[in-house]
N, C-alpha and C positions, 0 to 999 in steps of 0.2 A: 503494500500499500503506500503510495507516494503522492506528494504534491497535493495534499488536501487544503492547504493554505488557510487554515482555520475557518473554512466554509461550513455552512450549516446543511446538514442532510436529514431534513425532517425534524419535527419537535423532539428535543432530547437526544438529537442524532440517531434517532431509531432507524431510520431508513438505511443507513450505512451499517450500523451495529447489527441489525437484524439480518442483513445480507451476509456478513461475516459469520454470524451464528449458524446460518443455515449450511455453511461449508464445514463447520466443525473443525477448524484447522488444528494441527499439531503445534504450530508456531506461527506468529504473526511478525512479519518483518517489515519495518517502518523506515522507508528510504529517503527520508529528508523533506523539508519544506512542508511538514505537517503543521508547524506553527509558522504563522505569517506576522510580519512586523506591522502591516497596515490593517490588520483585521483584529476584532475582539478575541482576546485569549479565551474567553468563556467556551466557545465551540470546541476548541482542542482540549480544554480540561474536562469537558463532559465526555468527549470521545475517548481520550487516552486514559482517563481514570477508570472508566468502564472496562476497557479492554485490558488494561494492566492487572486489574483484579482477577480476571477470569482466564487469561491466556498467557502462555509464554511469550514475551514480546521483547524484541531487540530493536534498537534505534540507532540511526546515524543521522548527522546533521546534513541539512541542505544549506544553501546560500541565505535563505530569508531568515532562518534562525539567527544568524550573525547580524543581520540587518538590524535586529531588534536593539542593538547596542549592549555594551558590557553588562550593566546591571540586569536589564531584563534577561539577557541571555543566561547569566549565572543563575537567576531565579528559576528560569524554565527548566534548565538541565537538572537543577536540584529537585524540581517537582517530579520529573520522570522517575527517579528513585522511589519517592513517596507513593507513586502509583504502582510500583512493582515492575517498571519497565527498566531494562538494562541498556544503557547506552554504550556502544562499542566505539570507543575512540582509539583506534588503532589496536583494539583488543580482540579476542577471540572467545567463543563459546563453543564447548564440545558437548554435543548432545547425543543421547541414544533414544531414537524414536522407532518404536515398533520392531525393535531388534537391530536396527542398523544405526551405525555411528555417523554422525554429520558434524562437520566443523563450520561454524559461521564466523567469517572474518568481517569486521566493520572498519571502514574508512571515513575519516573526517572529510568534510567538504573543503576544497582548496581555500575558501574564505578564512579558514583556520589560520593561514599563513599569510593572507593578504588583508590589508586594513579594510574592513567593512564597518561603515558608520563609526569610524574612529577608534577601532581597537582591533587588535589580533589576539587570538586565543593562544597561539603558540609563539613563544619567544625563541625557541631553538629548535633545530631540526628542520624538516621539510616535508612536503608531500611525498617526494620520492623515498625518503628514508622511512616513513611510515609504511608506504607500500612495500618497500623492500623486506621490512620486518614481518609483515603479514605474508608476503610471498615465500618467505623461508619456512613457513608453517604449512603451506599448501601441499596438498597430495599426501605423501607419506602413508599411503594405505587407508586414508580416510576421505570421504567425499567432501569437498571444501567449496564453500559458497562464499563469494565476495559481495558484501552489501555496500553499495556506494551510491552517491547521488549523481555522479556525472558520467555519462556513457561515452562522451567524445574522447575519453582517454583510454579507450579499449586497447590501443596499441601497447600502452604501458602494462595494463593489467595482464594482457596475454603473454607477456614475457615470463609469467609464472604458471604454476601448475594448478590454477583454479579450475575446478570443473564447471562451475557456473557463476556468472556475474549478474547481479541484480541492480538496475539503475532506474532513474527517473529523469527529472529536470526538464525534458523536452516539451512536455504538454502535448505529445503527439504531433508536433509540427503546427498546431493550431488549426490549419486548413488542410484537408485531405481530399484527394480524388481517388477512391478505392481502386487498386489495380493499376493506377497511373502515377499518382504522386502521394508518396507517403510522408507528407509533411511539407508545408511551405516555408516555415521559419522556426528555428529553435535557438535558445540562448547558447551562446559560446560556439555555435555552428553557423548561424546566419541563415541566409535564404538556401532552400533546397537541401536541408541537412542530410548527411549520410545515414545518420542515426536518428530516426523520427520516433519510432515505437514499434514494438513486436520482437521478433526472434531474429538474432544475427549469430553468425558463426565467424570467428577471427583466429587464425592460427591455432585451430583445435580448441578454442575456448568458446563455449556457448554463452551468449549474453541475452537477456530478456529485459527490455525497456517498457516500463509501464507508461502509459499515456496519462497518467495521474487522474486526480478526481476534482480538482478545482472547478468551480462552477459559477464564478463570480468575476471573471475577467471582463475588461472593458472591450476586448475583441472577442467576438463569439467563436465557438468551436464549430467547424463546418465539417460534416461527415467524419466526426472525431469525438465520439461519445466518451464521457469520463469512464474510466475503468478500474475495476478491482481485480488485480491479476491473481489467479489461483494455479499453483504449481504442484503437480504430483511427481514425486520422485519414485521411480519403480526399480 
């Protein structure tokens, strides 16, 4: 689930929560921009506090969490723990689900190292060093998932033995013509993005990009419905 941008999904967020409940997921992965700096925090609080109490949830940051500014960002990240949600900030979680071992690796958004609204969260190190640390834990006989906000850096991710990369950020390219144009414009890619949404394979690495759930943008989504991505590992 990515890019909800603090939007409302029915009263008490029930439309989205009920959709997740019907899937009965083993784990909920939150791929950034769940909290938006320009929207009321209340919607995110309602959604995340409910999911965190009832599901195994892991969270990585997107760019908009950082846009909130240093004080708000710190408060929001602290609340995740109160709701039972684990933030993976260059960290990993080893899970056993239905008899299978799975490793979830989580990347911070690059805004952690570039001044966003006047602050950087990381004073030392770099995006590349965090990725290298996670990449050293990929493979090794365990199915490894990289949870990240930014799909356009797949060339860097695919240098490591991640079995699956999950990303968002693109909003599906905003405008689509199914079968012809898979996205008109995406952040950090510009017009006609190579990675708009859906399934991609790069150097034996599988990447799935969510088109996100935000439904309040000034520019309408055309042939690009908000989506909740359900992934079955077999």
